N, C-alpha and C positions, 0 to 999 in steps of 0.2 A: 592490263586486265581491268575491266570495269565491272561495276555492279553496285549493289546496295550493301554497305557494310553494316554490321550490327552496331547498336548504340555503344559508343566508346565507354569503357569503364574508367571513371575518374581516378580511382586508386591506382590502377595499372599505369595510367598516363602520368600521374604524379611521380611514381617510383622511377619510371623510365626517364623522365625529364631530369630529375635530380642526378641519377646515375650518369646520364650523358653530360650534364653540366660540370660535374666534378672532374671530368676528364677533358672537356672541350672548351671550357671557358677561357676567354681572353684575359691576359694579365693587365688589368686596368688599375691606375693608382688609387682610385676610390674604393676598390675592392680589397685593398690591403689594410683597411681601417674599419672599425665599428663606431667611430665617432659620429653621432647622429647629425651634428652640424656639417661635417665634411660630406656626409651622404646627402643631406638636404641640398647643399650647394651643387653637387654633381647632378642630382635629379632635376633641378631647375635648369641647369645649363644644358642638359641633354634633351630638353623638350625642343623638338623641331630642329635639332642640330646634330651633325655627325660626330661620332666619337672622336675621330681623328682631329677634328676642329676643337673639341672641348678639352682634350688632354692638356695642351699648353695653357689654356685659359684657367682651368681648374688649378693647375700647379702654381701659376703666378698668383691667383686669387688667394690660395691657402697660405702662400708666403707673405702676402700683403695684409690679409685679414685672417690670421691663424685661428682665431677663436670667435665665437658668436659675439662676445663682448667687444672685441676689436672692430667687428663689422658695425655693430650698433653705434659705436662712438665715432666712426668715420664720417666725414662730410659726404653728402650725397654726390657732389661733383667728383670726388675721388672714386666712389663706388661706380658711377656711370663711366668714368674714364677706364677703370679696370675691366668693365664689361664691353667697352667699345669694340665692335666687330662681331658680336654674337647676335645682335638684333633682338627684337621684342623686348625693348628696354623696360617695359612694365615688370618683367621678371626681376630685373635688378632692383627696381624701386620697391617691389614687394619683399624681396629678400632683406633689404635694408630696413624697411618698416617692420617686417616680421621679427627681425633680430631685436629691435628696440622693444617690441611688444613682449617677446620672451623674457627680456631682462626685467621689464616692469611687472608682468603678470605671473610669470612662472619661475621667478627666482634665478633666471639665467640659464635654465636647463630646458631643452625641448621635452615636451610631454612624451611619455612612453607608450601611449596607445593611439591608434589611428583616430579614434573618436575625439580625443583631446587635441591631437595634432591639427585637426581640421578647424580648431578655434583660432589658430594662428593665421594671420593675414598672409595670403599667397599660397597657402597649403590646401590643395583640393584633395579629392578622394584618392586619386592615383598617388600623389606624392606622399600623402599620409600613410597609405598602405606600404609604399616602398620604405620609408623611414622606419615605420613600426616593425616591419618584418625583418629588414636587413640589420638595423641597429639594435633592436630590442627583442627580436625573435617572436613577436606576436603573430599569430596565425591570421593575418589580415590579407585578403586578396587584393589584387589591383588589375586595372585594365588601362593600357595605353594603346597606341597604334599597332605596335608589334604583337602585343598580347591579343588584341582584337582579331588580327589576321590569323594567328595560330588557332585560336578557339573557333573562329568562323569556319575555318577549313576542316578542322578535326571533327567538329560537331555538325557541320553542314548547316550553318545559320543562314537562312534565306532572307532575313530581314536586313534592310539598310543598316549597317553597323553604326552610322552616325545619327540615326533616328532615335527618338525616345524609347521606342519598343526594342530596337536593336541594342541600345545601350543597356537596358534592363536585362535582356537575355544574356549578354556577355558577362555582366557582373554576377548573374546567377550561376553561370557556368564556372567562372573563376572561383566563386565561393565554394562550389561543389568540389572542384579539384583540390582546393586548399583543405577543405574539411576531410577529404579522403587521404590526405598525406599521412603516412605512418608516423607515429609519435617520435621515432628515433631520428627522423629527418628534419632538416631546418627549413622553416617557412621562407626565410630570406633566399635560400638556395633555390627553392621552387620558383619563387617570383622572378629571380634573376635568370633562371633557366628558360622560362617562357619568353622573356624579353630577348635573351641571347639567341634563342632559336629563331625568333622572328627577324632578328637583325642579320643573322648569318646564314640561315638555311631556308626558312619559310619566308623568303623575300617576296616583295610585291610582284616582281616579274621573274620568270624562270626559277622557281623554287627547286632546290636540289633534294627532291623527295627520297631518293635512294639512300641518302645518308641521314635521313631524319629518324630520330629515336622512336617516334610514334607513328611511323608511316603505315604500319599494319592496322592501326586503329583509326586512321584518318578517312572519314567518309568522303571528303572531296577527292582525295586521291583514288579511292576505290571506284568512284564514279567518273574519273577523268575530268573533274571540274575544278582542279586547283587553280586554273587560270581565270575562272569565272567568279570565284569567291575570294575575299568577302565582297558583298554587294555594297557599293559606295555610290553616292550621288555624282552625277557628271560634273566635271569642272567647267566653270564659265570660260568661254573663249576670251582671249585678251581684248579683242575689239568690243566685247560686250561689257567690259568693266567701266564703271563711271570714271570720268576724268576730273581730277582736282587740279585746277590751274592757279598758280601763284606767281608773284613777281618777287624776286630776291634782290637785295641791294648790295652792291659791292662798294664798300667805303674803306679807303686806305688813308691813314694819317701821314704826316710828314716824316714819321719814323718807320714807315713801311708796315705798320700793323693793320690788320683787318678788323672791322667791327663785327662782332658776333653777339647774338642775343640768346638768352636761355629761356626756353619755354617754361611756363608754370608747371608744377609737378602733376597736376591733374590733366587728363585728356591725352589725345594722341601725341606721341613723342615727348611726353612730359619730362622735364628736367634736362633735355638735350640742348646743346648749343647748335645754332645754325646761323646762316646769313639772315639778317632781318628780312622778313617777308610778309606779304599780305596779298589779298585778292586784288587790291587797287594800289598801284605803285605810288601815287601821291599820298594816299592815306598811310601806307606803310612807312614812307619816309617821314611824314609829319609826326607819326606816333613815337619816333625815337629822336626827333629834333634834327632830321636831315632834309636835304633837298635833292631832287633828281638832277643829275648833271645835264642831261639832254633828253627831254621828254620823249618817250617812245623809242629811244635807241636801245635795242636789245643786243648786248654783247655776246651772249651765248644762251643756249636752251638746253636744259637737262630733262631727260625723260626717264622715268623709272616705273616699272610694273611691280605692284605689290599684290598681295593675295586678293584683295577686294577692291582695289582702285588703281588708277594710273595717275602718276604725278607728272605734271608738265610745269617746269619752273624756268621762267625767263629771268636772266640775270642782267640787271641794269646798273651802270655806274652811278654813284651818288656822292654827295659831299656834305661835310659839316661846316657851317659858317665859322669863320675865324673867331676864336674865343668861346665858341659854344661847346656844350658838353653833351655827351650821349645820355639819354634818359629814356626809360621805358614807361610810356603812358599806360594808364589802366586798361585802355582799349586795345593795346598792342598784343596782348596775350603772352607777354614776357614778364619775368620778374627781375631780369638783369640784362644790361647791355654793357659790353666792355671791349677794349682793344686787346688783340692777341697777335703775336707774331705768326705769320703764315706757317713757318716751319714747325712751330710748337703747337699749332691748333690740333693736330691729330692726337695729342696727349689728352685732350678733353673728351668728354662724352659727346661726340658729334652726331648729328642726324646723318643718315645715310646719304641723303642728297648733297649736303654740304661737304661731307668727306669725299664724295665722288667728284664734285666740282673742284675742290682744292687739289686732289690727286691728279685730275685730268689736265687742269689748266695752270699748274703752278709755274710753268716756264713761258706761258704766253705773255707777250709784252704788255698787253692792256691790263692784266691782272697783277703784274708785279711792279707797276709804276706807281709810286706814292702820289696821292692826290687824285683829283678827277682826271679821267682820260677818256678818249673816244676809243671805239673799236679799232684795233690795229689790223691793217690789211695783211700784215705778215703772220698773224696768228693762224695757225693751221690745226686742224683736228688731230688730236692725239688719241692713241688707243687707251681706253679707260678700263682700269681694273675694276671700276665700280667700288662698291663697299659691301662687305659681308655683314655689315651691322644691321641689315634687315634680312632675316633668315628667309623671308618669303619673296625676296627680290629674285625674279627670274631673268629680267632684262634691264640693263642700265644703258642709256644712250645719252651722250653728251656731245654738243657741238659748239665749237668756239667760232664758227663762221658768222660774221655779222649778218643780222637778219633785219629786214625792213618791216616785216609783218609778223604777228604772233600766230604760230601754228599750234593752237591749243590742243587739238585732239589728233595731231598728226603722228603717224608712225613712219615717217619718211626714212627711207634707207640712206639718205644723204648724210645722216648723222653717224658719228662714230659709235659703234656698238660693242657691248661686252656682255657675255652670257655667263651665268652661274646656275648650275642645276638646283632644282628644288631639293631641300634637305629633309630627310626623314630621320626620326629619332633613333639613336643607337646603331645606325648602320656603319 
């Protein structure tokens, strides 16, 4: 049945959503607490990450950093290591910095209102609304990807939901539904209901409208347009993404440890450990006190597609002169360089590219031989699991086949490939 539905009533929608949520909600560990810190951690982890992925991370995190004070006191390396695999590492850095800020500015307790919560580093409008409503009961609306999809369909929002105008329209609608919530119902239940509906029923593809608690009020369903809404900008094709080309150095000492460098906290991949790298192989080596074993000899190439760019990383064997020490020059972009056993490296907060290289090539003879070595003709491509530490990674391709030329922008199918689907929040 199609047609033009009447303007949905915010009060009726609010009541129907809460009633549905109280019977249909999933039993998730962060829903068993009203601790604002625990809720904060869950909301940050859930951004662009599936619920099934987050559950074990959240559980381990809360065991390792059970309080906001414990997180603030922890070294950043420990925090990033606990986060390893979730991607978007700026979220972990902001959690760590935000915890320290709460200790210093707010006496160790997260503020109880959305407005004050937004003063904390890393807490935006959505996260503030979630913490304030769920932990403190404030009638604060919120909009994330799931909420945007539900509201855009129910109220037939024709504007691009990621545009400034679309964002304003969605926040206005979320505010209207929250304002219409009956006094006896909980604001946190309403917000979680809309998010739960978007994650489990009003999904991006093939929404199950027949079991939706607000299907009678949904204008998109009435018009048969649930597959057309929300309006979103087209995604760039993979081959249209800019290429970032870098050369990484593989340096192993006589104890079989690999040299890893930690990026400075600011900027892309800040605070993560990776194989020392740069745009120019000689400059990258000189910046940490190394020399290239055989100029131009590429042992393997790693390709990774991110949301806004493609990484192409050539790995080149290098060495440290006898008696020399690793050091991070100011121009290197690193604040530390150190030796780490290959088997223990995954315990660090590793960049996705380095994690994939280590996981893919750990048994290749060229990578496991201490000291400088040439590419082994016996090294064969291995299936890469890649790394989930970048939530936006859709394709990871790594090849251990020796190469004589750099294929900077190549998407050659001759490399080993591994795919992981793009992740949407709370699904």
